[in-house]
Structures are given as C-alpha cells and as structure tokens.
C-alpha positions as a LaTeX table, in Angstrom:
\begin{tabular}{lrrr}
\hline
Residue & $x$ (\AA) & $y$ (\AA) & $z$ (\AA) \\
\hline
Met1 & 0.00 & 0.00 & 0.00 \\
Glu2 & 2.80 & 2.40 & 0.92 \\
Glu3 & 4.57 & 1.66 & $-2.38$ \\
Ala4 & 1.38 & 2.41 & $-4.34$ \\
Leu5 & 0.99 & 5.75 & $-2.56$ \\
Thr6 & 4.61 & 6.61 & $-3.33$ \\
Gln7 & 4.05 & 5.81 & $-7.01$ \\
Ile8 & 0.91 & 7.94 & $-7.10$ \\
Ala9 & 2.78 & 10.82 & $-5.47$ \\
Asn10 & 5.56 & 10.52 & $-8.07$ \\
Val11 & 3.05 & 10.52 & $-10.93$ \\
Leu12 & 1.34 & 13.60 & $-9.50$ \\
Gln13 & 4.69 & 15.40 & $-9.23$ \\
Gln14 & 5.49 & 14.54 & $-12.84$ \\
Leu15 & 2.10 & 15.80 & $-14.01$ \\
Gln16 & 2.56 & 19.04 & $-12.09$ \\
Ser17 & 6.00 & 19.49 & $-13.62$ \\
Met18 & 4.63 & 18.87 & $-17.12$ \\
Gln19 & 1.81 & 21.34 & $-16.54$ \\
Ser20 & 4.28 & 24.00 & $-15.38$ \\
Lys21 & 6.38 & 23.49 & $-18.52$ \\
Ile22 & 3.31 & 23.79 & $-20.76$ \\
Val23 & 2.21 & 27.02 & $-19.08$ \\
Glu24 & 5.75 & 28.40 & $-19.31$ \\
Lys25 & 5.91 & 27.59 & $-23.02$ \\
Gln26 & 2.54 & 29.25 & $-23.66$ \\
Asn27 & 3.67 & 32.38 & $-21.83$ \\
Thr28 & 6.92 & 32.42 & $-23.82$ \\
Asn29 & 5.03 & 32.10 & $-27.11$ \\
Gln30 & 2.72 & 34.97 & $-26.18$ \\
Ala31 & 5.66 & 37.12 & $-25.12$ \\
Asp32 & 7.32 & 36.49 & $-28.48$ \\
Leu33 & 4.45 & 38.25 & $-30.22$ \\
Arg34 & 4.32 & 41.38 & $-28.07$ \\
Gly35 & 5.71 & 44.46 & $-29.71$ \\
Ile36 & 6.35 & 42.79 & $-33.06$ \\
His37 & 4.64 & 44.50 & $-35.99$ \\
Leu38 & 4.98 & 42.52 & $-39.18$ \\
Gln39 & 2.54 & 44.24 & $-41.52$ \\
Phe40 & 4.20 & 45.37 & $-44.75$ \\
Asn41 & 3.98 & 49.12 & $-45.27$ \\
Glu42 & 5.41 & 50.12 & $-48.62$ \\
Ser43 & 5.70 & 53.77 & $-47.59$ \\
Asn44 & 8.09 & 52.87 & $-44.76$ \\
Glu45 & 10.29 & 50.10 & $-46.17$ \\
Thr46 & 11.28 & 48.18 & $-49.27$ \\
Phe47 & 9.87 & 44.73 & $-49.83$ \\
Asp48 & 13.36 & 43.23 & $-49.47$ \\
Ala49 & 13.76 & 44.88 & $-46.06$ \\
Tyr50 & 10.34 & 43.58 & $-45.09$ \\
Val51 & 11.25 & 40.03 & $-46.13$ \\
Gln52 & 14.40 & 40.27 & $-43.99$ \\
Arg53 & 12.29 & 41.28 & $-40.97$ \\
Leu54 & 9.74 & 38.57 & $-41.68$ \\
Asp55 & 12.42 & 35.89 & $-42.09$ \\
Asn56 & 13.99 & 37.01 & $-38.82$ \\
Tyr57 & 10.62 & 36.62 & $-37.09$ \\
Leu58 & 10.12 & 33.19 & $-38.67$ \\
Glu59 & 13.56 & 32.16 & $-37.47$ \\
Leu60 & 12.70 & 33.29 & $-33.93$ \\
Arg61 & 9.60 & 31.10 & $-34.15$ \\
Asn62 & 11.72 & 28.14 & $-35.33$ \\
Leu63 & 9.89 & 27.98 & $-38.66$ \\
Met64 & 12.83 & 28.14 & $-41.07$ \\
Glu65 & 13.42 & 24.38 & $-41.28$ \\
Asn66 & 12.04 & 23.23 & $-44.62$ \\
Thr67 & 9.14 & 21.00 & $-43.67$ \\
Asp68 & 5.63 & 21.05 & $-45.12$ \\
Glu69 & 4.20 & 22.03 & $-41.74$ \\
Asn70 & 6.62 & 24.94 & $-41.33$ \\
Asp71 & 6.02 & 26.11 & $-44.89$ \\
Lys72 & 2.27 & 26.17 & $-44.29$ \\
Lys73 & 2.78 & 28.25 & $-41.14$ \\
Arg74 & 5.14 & 30.64 & $-42.98$ \\
Val75 & 2.50 & 31.11 & $-45.69$ \\
Gln76 & $-0.19$ & 31.78 & $-43.09$ \\
Ile77 & 1.97 & 34.37 & $-41.35$ \\
Leu78 & 2.88 & 36.08 & $-44.62$ \\
Ile79 & $-0.76$ & 36.24 & $-45.74$ \\
Ser80 & $-1.82$ & 37.57 & $-42.33$ \\
Cys81 & 0.82 & 40.30 & $-42.47$ \\
Leu82 & 0.06 & 41.58 & $-45.96$ \\
Gly83 & $-2.31$ & 44.48 & $-46.22$ \\
Pro84 & $-5.38$ & 44.25 & $-48.45$ \\
Lys85 & $-3.63$ & 45.82 & $-51.45$ \\
His86 & $-0.73$ & 43.36 & $-51.46$ \\
Tyr87 & $-2.96$ & 40.40 & $-50.67$ \\
Gln88 & $-5.07$ & 41.30 & $-53.70$ \\
Ile89 & $-1.92$ & 41.46 & $-55.86$ \\
Leu90 & $-0.88$ & 38.07 & $-54.55$ \\
Ser91 & $-4.34$ & 36.61 & $-55.16$ \\
Asn92 & $-4.26$ & 37.84 & $-58.74$ \\
Leu93 & $-0.81$ & 36.33 & $-59.27$ \\
Thr94 & $-1.77$ & 32.91 & $-57.91$ \\
Ala95 & $-5.21$ & 32.70 & $-59.55$ \\
Pro96 & $-7.03$ & 30.43 & $-60.05$ \\
Asn97 & $-5.37$ & 29.00 & $-56.93$ \\
Leu98 & $-5.45$ & 30.68 & $-53.55$ \\
Pro99 & $-2.24$ & 32.13 & $-52.10$ \\
Lys100 & $-2.50$ & 29.73 & $-49.14$ \\
Glu101 & $-2.12$ & 26.82 & $-51.56$ \\
Gln102 & 1.36 & 27.99 & $-52.64$ \\
Lys103 & 4.79 & 27.59 & $-51.07$ \\
Tyr104 & 6.25 & 30.45 & $-49.02$ \\
Gly105 & 9.24 & 30.93 & $-51.33$ \\
Glu106 & 6.98 & 31.01 & $-54.39$ \\
Leu107 & 4.83 & 33.74 & $-52.84$ \\
Ile108 & 7.85 & 35.84 & $-51.95$ \\
Asp109 & 9.22 & 35.44 & $-55.49$ \\
Leu110 & 5.85 & 36.40 & $-57.00$ \\
Leu111 & 5.68 & 39.55 & $-54.88$ \\
Arg112 & 9.27 & 40.45 & $-55.78$ \\
Thr113 & 8.42 & 40.28 & $-59.49$ \\
Gln114 & 5.90 & 43.08 & $-58.93$ \\
Asn115 & 8.63 & 45.51 & $-57.81$ \\
Ile116 & 6.59 & 46.66 & $-54.84$ \\
Thr117 & 8.58 & 49.21 & $-52.91$ \\
\hline
\end{tabular}
C-alpha cells in the first residue's frame, strides 16, 4: 500500500511538472508576439527589407526548417501580415489558386516580381 501511494505521489509530481512546462511555453510564445509589428507598409520600407524582418521573425519562431508544416505556417503568417492591397496582388498572381495553396518561397518570389517598394 505504501509503495502504491509513493508511485501515485511521483506521478502527480510529474504531471505538475509537465503542466508547469506547458504554461511556461505558452507564456513564452505569447511574449514572443508582443511588440512585433509585421505588416508590410510600402511607404516605410522596401519589400526586401520587409522580407528580412519577416524571415527574422520566422527564425525566432523556429519555422525556417524546410518542412511542409513549417512552410504552411510561414505562408499563413505572410498572408496575415500583408495588407489588403498586397494580398489582392498576390491573389491575382496565384489565380485560379489561392495564395494559401502555394509555397512560401513562391509567394515571396511572386511579390518580388511586382517591384513593390
């Protein structure tokens, strides 16, 4: 009986430790987003400078490894950060497909061909 109680206590300690790590990770992820403004504003920066900032953010979020999952997340972030004007340009360039169906690098290349400044 005493051994069973000891095992239960150990399991509870492990669960508490895991919960603390999960909460800490969630807080870290939320803190990563504070103060970071990733919307492209052509009146304030060139598209190349914007891509450098965006890539830096993606690197901070550990999304630069070339996996399908990471590429999908990079595309979602890019699309979320484009203003309506640039999203419309991108939609026109990828038609009849949606921008979210393309690869991140392809979208960046398409936007670069438009010489947006």
